[in-house]
N, C-alpha and C positions, 0 to 999 in steps of 0.2 A: 389104357383102362377107360371104360365108359364114364361119361360124366354122371356122377352120382349126386344125390341130394345130400348136402352137408350143412347141418345147422350149427351155429356157434357153440351151443351147449350140448351137442350130441355128435355121435360118430356118423359115418356114412350110412345111409339107409339102403336097404336091399331093393331099391327101385331106382330106375333111371330118372333123371330130371325131366325128361320129355315123355315119360310114361303116362298112360291114362290116369285120370284122377281116381284115387282110392278113398274109401271111407276112413281107413286108418292105414298108415304106411308102417310096415314091419321095421323095427329098429332095435332088435335084440342084439346084445353083445356076447351072449353065451354060446358055447359050442353045443351042438345037438348031435345028430347022427353024422354030420360033417362039420369041419371046422367053421367057425364064424367068418363071414365075409370080411369083416373089419380086420381081424387078425391076419387073414391071408393077404389082404391088401397091405397091411403094415409090413409083413415079411417081404412081399414083392417090392415095396418101396425101398426097404433097406438093401435088397439085392440090386436094384437099379442104381442106387447110390454107389455101391461098391463097384459094380461093373462099368459104370459110366464115369465115375469120379465126380459126379455132379451133386453137390451138397444140397441142392434144392429138394431132391428126392428124399434125402435123409431128414431134412427139416419137416417135410410132410409126414414121414413115418413117425418122427418124434411127437408131432402134434396129435396124430391119430392115437398113438400109444398113450399119451398123457390124457387124452379124452376118455379112453376106456379104462385106464388103470384104477380109478376110484371104484368103479363097478366090479372090477375083477377082484379087488381085495375082499369084497364081501363073499365071494365064492370062487376060490382059486381053481377048484376042480373043474368048474364049468368054463374056465378061461385058459385051458392048457395051450391052445393055439396062440393066444396072445403072449403067453410066457415064452413060446418058441420065438416069437417076433422080438421080444425083449432080449432073448439069448442071442439072436442073430445080430441085433443092434450092438450088444456088448462085445461080441466077437469082432465087429467092424471097428469099434474103438480100439480094441487090442491090436488089430491088424494095422491100424493107422499109427499107433505108437511104435510098433515094431518097424514099420516102413520109414518113419521119420528118423529113426536112429541109424538105419543102415542104407536108406535111400532105395530100397528094393520094393517096387510096387508092381512087379510083373505077374503074369498069370499063375505061375507056380505058387507065389505067395497067396493069391486069392484061393487057389485050390487047397492050400494048407489051412486056410481059414474056413473051408467048407462052403465057399461061395461060387465056385466054378465047376 
């Protein structure tokens, strides 16, 4: 993923960190004609965590979701892509619980969870 501007109190902005200076940087979290970039990034981070087994990706996804969630509560309809990311994250938790009980973390298990 490109290096995006991430402020402590905000989600990733739709501009690269090395982009030309703008008067104002777009930082919307709502879905428009396309899903919001923050929600897509969160979904991708969850998928990376599942496919690689690296919890650092999941931690980044959780932080991004937690940053946007207070804004999403105000208007759930405009944050459906974020809800998809939350759903993907919760399916990952369920997959991990199932894998820890039977020791099965293979690709078939990931496919059953909708990640492969």
